[in-house]
C-alpha positions in Angstrom: -0.1 0.0 0.0 3.0 2.3 0.0 2.2 3.4 -3.6 -1.2 4.6 -2.5 -0.1 7.6 -0.5 -2.7 9.8 -2.1 -5.6 7.6 -1.4 -8.4 9.3 0.4 -11.1 6.5 0.7 -10.5 3.0 1.5 -13.3 0.6 1.9 -12.3 -3.0 2.8 -15.7 -4.0 4.3 -17.0 -7.5 3.9 -13.6 -9.0 2.7 -13.1 -11.6 5.3 -9.6 -10.3 6.2 -8.2 -12.0 9.2 -5.5 -11.2 11.7 -4.0 -7.9 12.6 -5.1 -4.7 10.9 -2.1 -4.1 8.5 0.3 -1.7 9.6 0.8 -0.7 6.1 -2.3 1.4 6.2 -0.4 3.9 8.2 1.3 4.9 5.0 -1.8 6.1 3.6 -1.1 9.7 5.0 -4.0 11.5 3.4 -6.6 8.9 4.1 -10.1 10.3 5.2 -12.3 7.3 5.4 -11.4 3.9 6.3 -14.2 1.3 6.4 -13.1 -2.3 7.8 -16.7 -3.5 8.6 -17.5 -7.2 8.8 -14.0 -8.6 8.5 -12.3 -10.9 11.0 -9.5 -8.6 12.3 -8.4 -9.5 15.7 -5.8 -8.5 18.2 -5.4 -4.8 19.4 -6.2 -1.8 17.5 -2.9 -0.6 16.2 -1.6 2.5 17.8 -0.1 3.5 14.4 -3.5 4.5 13.3 -2.8 7.7 15.1 -0.6 8.8 12.1 -3.7 8.9 10.0 -4.3 12.5 11.0 -6.6 13.3 8.3 -9.1 10.5 9.2 -12.6 11.8 9.5 -14.5 8.4 9.3 -13.5 5.1 10.9 -15.6 1.9 10.9 -14.3 -1.0 12.9 -17.7 -2.7 13.5 -18.1 -6.5 13.6 -14.5 -7.4 13.9 -12.8 -9.2 16.8 -10.5 -6.3 17.9 -9.7 -5.2 21.4 -8.3 -2.0 22.8 -9.0 1.8 22.8 -8.9 4.7 20.5 -7.5 7.5 22.6 -7.9 11.2 22.2 -4.1 11.3 22.4 -4.0 9.9 18.9 -4.3 13.3 17.6 -7.1 12.6 15.1 -8.2 16.1 14.8 -10.4 15.6 11.8 -12.3 12.5 13.2 -15.9 12.9 13.2 -17.4 9.3 13.1 -16.2 6.2 14.8 -18.4 2.9 14.4 -17.4 0.2 16.8 -20.6 -2.0 17.0 -20.3 -5.7 18.1 -16.6 -5.3 19.5 -14.6 -5.2 22.6 -13.3 -1.7 22.2 -13.9 1.7 23.6 -13.2 5.3 22.7 -12.0 8.0 24.8 -15.1 10.1 25.0 -13.2 13.1 25.4 -13.1 13.5 21.6 -15.2 16.7 20.7 -17.7 16.7 17.9 -17.2 13.2 17.1 -20.3 10.7 16.6 -19.3 7.4 18.3 -21.6 4.3 17.6 -20.9 1.3 19.6 -23.0 -1.7 21.1 
């Protein structure tokens, strides 16, 4: 994914990916939308996602992820996080962010 550095939208939903979220995603430095809905990603949410500073929409719903998305991630553009049916949580000190869990 290193050659896709100008990618703004990445929809990988319903692809049956397994294992850890690929760390190569952090090379997508201008990514604004990341949709990983309905895969089988597991393990911890990578802290390296903090480098996606332009991210506005993040959908991690219906995976097997654990961990937290902290305000300290410096995701200043983040407006929507979907985390349905998962063992994750968000630091609710994010301002102006719609968080859907449960």
